[in-house]
C-alpha atoms as a printed R data frame, in Angstrom:
    type eleno elety resid chain resno       x       y      z
1   ATOM     1    CA   UNK     A     1   4.446  10.667 17.681
2   ATOM     2    CA   UNK     A     2   1.022   9.102 17.056
3   ATOM     3    CA   UNK     A     3   2.250   7.720 13.721
4   ATOM     4    CA   UNK     A     4   5.169   6.037 15.514
5   ATOM     5    CA   UNK     A     5   2.756   4.331 17.942
6   ATOM     6    CA   UNK     A     6   0.676   3.064 15.013
7   ATOM     7    CA   UNK     A     7   3.777   1.607 13.358
8   ATOM     8    CA   UNK     A     8   4.726  -0.122 16.622
9   ATOM     9    CA   UNK     A     9   1.236  -1.680 16.830
10  ATOM    10    CA   UNK     A    10   1.694  -3.055 13.296
11  ATOM    11    CA   UNK     A    11   5.097  -4.423 14.274
12  ATOM    12    CA   UNK     A    12   3.557  -6.088 17.369
13  ATOM    13    CA   UNK     A    13   0.708  -7.584 15.312
14  ATOM    14    CA   UNK     A    14   3.055  -9.256 12.842
15  ATOM    15    CA   UNK     A    15   5.840 -10.286 15.216
16  ATOM    16    CA   UNK     A    16   4.930 -13.510 16.983
17  ATOM    17    CA   UNK     A    17   8.330 -14.677 18.138
18  ATOM    18    CA   UNK     A    18  10.962 -17.071 16.958
19  ATOM    19    CA   UNK     A    19  10.156 -20.180 14.995
20  ATOM    20    CA   UNK     A    20  10.196 -23.470 16.868
21  ATOM    21    CA   UNK     A    21   9.494 -26.994 15.717
22  ATOM    22    CA   UNK     A    22   5.810 -27.964 16.021
23  ATOM    23    CA   UNK     A    23   6.885 -31.136 17.845
24  ATOM    24    CA   UNK     A    24   8.163 -29.003 20.750
25  ATOM    25    CA   UNK     A    25   6.169 -28.847 23.963
26  ATOM    26    CA   UNK     A    26   2.791 -27.124 23.560
27  ATOM    27    CA   UNK     A    27   3.077 -23.367 23.520
28  ATOM    28    CA   UNK     A    28   0.673 -20.909 25.039
29  ATOM    29    CA   UNK     A    29  -0.895 -18.727 22.390
30  ATOM    30    CA   UNK     A    30  -0.448 -15.040 23.219
31  ATOM    31    CA   UNK     A    31  -3.539 -13.295 24.561
32  ATOM    32    CA   UNK     A    32  -5.571 -11.788 21.737
33  ATOM    33    CA   UNK     A    33  -4.093 -14.117 19.118
34  ATOM    34    CA   UNK     A    34  -5.604 -17.205 17.580
35  ATOM    35    CA   UNK     A    35  -3.930 -20.575 17.209
36  ATOM    36    CA   UNK     A    36  -4.082 -20.009 13.451
37  ATOM    37    CA   UNK     A    37  -2.170 -16.690 13.639
38  ATOM    38    CA   UNK     A    38   0.415 -18.217 15.943
39  ATOM    39    CA   UNK     A    39   0.851 -21.260 13.708
40  ATOM    40    CA   UNK     A    40   1.051 -19.407 10.397
41  ATOM    41    CA   UNK     A    41   3.032 -16.297 11.396
42  ATOM    42    CA   UNK     A    42   5.404 -17.642 14.037
43  ATOM    43    CA   UNK     A    43   8.935 -16.663 13.031
44  ATOM    44    CA   UNK     A    44   8.094 -13.635 10.892
45  ATOM    45    CA   UNK     A    45  10.407 -10.703 11.604
46  ATOM    46    CA   UNK     A    46   9.461  -7.111 10.890
47  ATOM    47    CA   UNK     A    47  12.495  -5.318  9.459
48  ATOM    48    CA   UNK     A    48  11.069  -1.950  8.498
49  ATOM    49    CA   UNK     A    49   7.783  -0.094  8.921
50  ATOM    50    CA   UNK     A    50   7.116   3.216  7.192
51  ATOM    51    CA   UNK     A    51   3.777   4.854  6.385
52  ATOM    52    CA   UNK     A    52   2.356   2.788  3.520
53  ATOM    53    CA   UNK     A    53   5.216   0.251  3.554
54  ATOM    54    CA   UNK     A    54   6.243  -2.849  5.524
55  ATOM    55    CA   UNK     A    55   9.254  -5.132  5.012
56  ATOM    56    CA   UNK     A    56   9.487  -8.499  6.783
57  ATOM    57    CA   UNK     A    57  11.681 -11.579  6.613
58  ATOM    58    CA   UNK     A    58  10.558 -15.146  7.097
59  ATOM    59    CA   UNK     A    59  12.441 -18.436  7.033
60  ATOM    60    CA   UNK     A    60  10.369 -21.232  5.434
61  ATOM    61    CA   UNK     A    61   9.445 -23.600  8.306
62  ATOM    62    CA   UNK     A    62   8.671 -27.300  7.986
63  ATOM    63    CA   UNK     A    63   5.118 -26.823  9.294
64  ATOM    64    CA   UNK     A    64   4.165 -24.690  6.245
65  ATOM    65    CA   UNK     A    65   5.651 -26.871  3.501
66  ATOM    66    CA   UNK     A    66   3.883 -29.198  1.092
67  ATOM    67    CA   UNK     A    67   4.770 -32.869  0.563
68  ATOM    68    CA   UNK     A    68   7.606 -31.859 -1.802
69  ATOM    69    CA   UNK     A    69   9.270 -29.560  0.758
70  ATOM    70    CA   UNK     A    70   8.202 -26.222 -0.757
71  ATOM    71    CA   UNK     A    71   6.318 -23.415  0.962
72  ATOM    72    CA   UNK     A    72   2.639 -24.283  0.421
73  ATOM    73    CA   UNK     A    73   0.578 -21.964 -1.780
74  ATOM    74    CA   UNK     A    74  -1.940 -21.567  1.045
75  ATOM    75    CA   UNK     A    75   0.838 -20.323  3.338
76  ATOM    76    CA   UNK     A    76   1.866 -17.795  0.688
77  ATOM    77    CA   UNK     A    77  -1.758 -16.641  0.385
78  ATOM    78    CA   UNK     A    78  -1.889 -16.221  4.164
79  ATOM    79    CA   UNK     A    79   1.287 -14.111  4.151
80  ATOM    80    CA   UNK     A    80  -0.181 -11.906  1.406
81  ATOM    81    CA   UNK     A    81  -3.361 -11.522  3.465
82  ATOM    82    CA   UNK     A    82  -1.651 -10.752  6.789
83  ATOM    83    CA   UNK     A    83   1.156  -8.484  5.587
84  ATOM    84    CA   UNK     A    84  -1.107  -6.776  3.034
85  ATOM    85    CA   UNK     A    85  -3.660  -6.096  5.765
86  ATOM    86    CA   UNK     A    86  -1.106  -4.880  8.292
87  ATOM    87    CA   UNK     A    87   0.132  -2.085  6.029
88  ATOM    88    CA   UNK     A    88  -3.321  -0.408  6.101
89  ATOM    89    CA   UNK     A    89  -4.036  -1.047  9.790
90  ATOM    90    CA   UNK     A    90  -5.354   1.977 11.716
91  ATOM    91    CA   UNK     A    91  -5.103   1.966 15.518
92  ATOM    92    CA   UNK     A    92  -8.483   2.112 17.226
93  ATOM    93    CA   UNK     A    93 -10.488   0.832 14.267
94  ATOM    94    CA   UNK     A    94 -11.553  -2.743 13.524
95  ATOM    95    CA   UNK     A    95  -9.274  -4.631 11.141
96  ATOM    96    CA   UNK     A    96 -10.060  -4.165  7.472
97  ATOM    97    CA   UNK     A    97 -11.930  -6.928  5.658
98  ATOM    98    CA   UNK     A    98 -10.330  -8.555  2.623
99  ATOM    99    CA   UNK     A    99 -12.468  -7.907 -0.450
100 ATOM   100    CA   UNK     A   100 -10.274  -9.477 -3.118
101 ATOM   101    CA   UNK     A   101  -6.862 -11.098 -3.464
102 ATOM   102    CA   UNK     A   102  -5.085 -12.008 -6.650
103 ATOM   103    CA   UNK     A   103  -1.821 -13.912 -6.344
104 ATOM   104    CA   UNK     A   104   0.651 -14.831 -9.064
105 ATOM   105    CA   UNK     A   105   2.733 -17.821 -7.942
106 ATOM   106    CA   UNK     A   106   5.950 -17.354 -9.929
107 ATOM   107    CA   UNK     A   107   8.463 -19.672 -8.283
108 ATOM   108    CA   UNK     A   108   8.947 -21.990 -5.294
109 ATOM   109    CA   UNK     A   109  10.549 -21.451 -1.902
110 ATOM   110    CA   UNK     A   110  12.289 -24.430 -0.296
111 ATOM   111    CA   UNK     A   111  12.338 -25.413  3.354
112 ATOM   112    CA   UNK     A   112  14.823 -23.231  5.243
113 ATOM   113    CA   UNK     A   113  15.110 -20.490  2.624
114 ATOM   114    CA   UNK     A   114  14.935 -16.909  3.875
115 ATOM   115    CA   UNK     A   115  12.198 -14.805  2.287
116 ATOM   116    CA   UNK     A   116  11.671 -11.067  2.131
117 ATOM   117    CA   UNK     A   117   8.025  -9.978  2.170
118 ATOM   118    CA   UNK     A   118   7.203  -6.383  1.306
119 ATOM   119    CA   UNK     A   119   3.815  -4.713  1.301
120 ATOM   120    CA   UNK     A   120   3.052  -1.316 -0.156
121 ATOM   121    CA   UNK     A   121  -0.177   0.704 -0.278
122 ATOM   122    CA   UNK     A   122  -1.075   1.253 -3.927
123 ATOM   123    CA   UNK     A   123  -4.076   3.478 -3.400
124 ATOM   124    CA   UNK     A   124  -6.981   4.444 -1.204
125 ATOM   125    CA   UNK     A   125 -10.466   5.772 -1.864
126 ATOM   126    CA   UNK     A   126 -12.755   6.197  1.094
127 ATOM   127    CA   UNK     A   127 -12.685   2.992  3.114
128 ATOM   128    CA   UNK     A   128 -11.345   0.958  0.164
129 ATOM   129    CA   UNK     A   129  -7.581   0.323  0.048
130 ATOM   130    CA   UNK     A   130  -5.336  -1.546 -2.357
131 ATOM   131    CA   UNK     A   131  -1.980  -3.087 -1.498
132 ATOM   132    CA   UNK     A   132   0.677  -5.044 -3.351
133 ATOM   133    CA   UNK     A   133   2.689  -7.738 -1.594
134 ATOM   134    CA   UNK     A   134   5.887  -9.212 -3.035
135 ATOM   135    CA   UNK     A   135   7.427 -12.398 -1.639
136 ATOM   136    CA   UNK     A   136  10.995 -12.965 -2.804
137 ATOM   137    CA   UNK     A   137  13.976 -15.171 -2.016
138 ATOM   138    CA   UNK     A   138  16.207 -12.955  0.113
139 ATOM   139    CA   UNK     A   139  19.468 -14.473 -1.167
140 ATOM   140    CA   UNK     A   140  18.751 -14.666 -4.918
141 ATOM   141    CA   UNK     A   141  16.175 -11.890 -5.266
142 ATOM   142    CA   UNK     A   142  13.922 -14.254 -7.239
143 ATOM   143    CA   UNK     A   143  10.232 -13.377 -6.880
144 ATOM   144    CA   UNK     A   144   8.264 -16.271 -5.389
145 ATOM   145    CA   UNK     A   145   4.850 -14.604 -5.528
146 ATOM   146    CA   UNK     A   146   3.185 -11.268 -6.098
147 ATOM   147    CA   UNK     A   147  -0.188 -10.520 -4.596
148 ATOM   148    CA   UNK     A   148  -2.650  -7.698 -4.993
149 ATOM   149    CA   UNK     A   149  -4.880  -7.313 -1.977
150 ATOM   150    CA   UNK     A   150  -7.992  -5.141 -1.727
151 ATOM   151    CA   UNK     A   151  -9.459  -4.323  1.670
152 ATOM   152    CA   UNK     A   152 -12.378  -2.367  3.048
153 ATOM   153    CA   UNK     A   153 -12.743  -0.815  6.481
154 ATOM   154    CA   UNK     A   154 -13.963   2.161  8.418
155 ATOM   155    CA   UNK     A   155 -12.148   5.433  8.100
156 ATOM   156    CA   UNK     A   156 -10.921   7.390 11.091
157 ATOM   157    CA   UNK     A   157 -13.330  10.108 12.163
158 ATOM   158    CA   UNK     A   158 -12.372  13.641 11.203
159 ATOM   159    CA   UNK     A   159 -14.090  15.002 14.317
């Protein structure tokens, strides 16, 4: 039961609601969230959460595209950071700190394309955890980016 609650917390952290155009009326940022989180993650949908695994979908919004209409590399890096960090989140402990990220940008995602973002725990030693995040075009299966994300954080007490 406790594991289910943890997975729901992860789902709540990543899910920020439906995507709307930035030109819409100003939105209130949810309590406990920053403008940055709201801006960069708005529209992400959590499809599946299992221990050590998360699957999300995300439609490329105009606000995160570069001048050529492709999802900006910085937005991809942010998705790797957020989804890679969420898969190792432990309820009741501070969020883990990113130690290292390595991202291979393999293709481009166009405005409006639907992406699938998966994150999997690769390993864990003490407070150090490694994840792999794959961003792919949901329709074609083409890999847009692959990121390896290392994080460090406190471990739950065994007492």
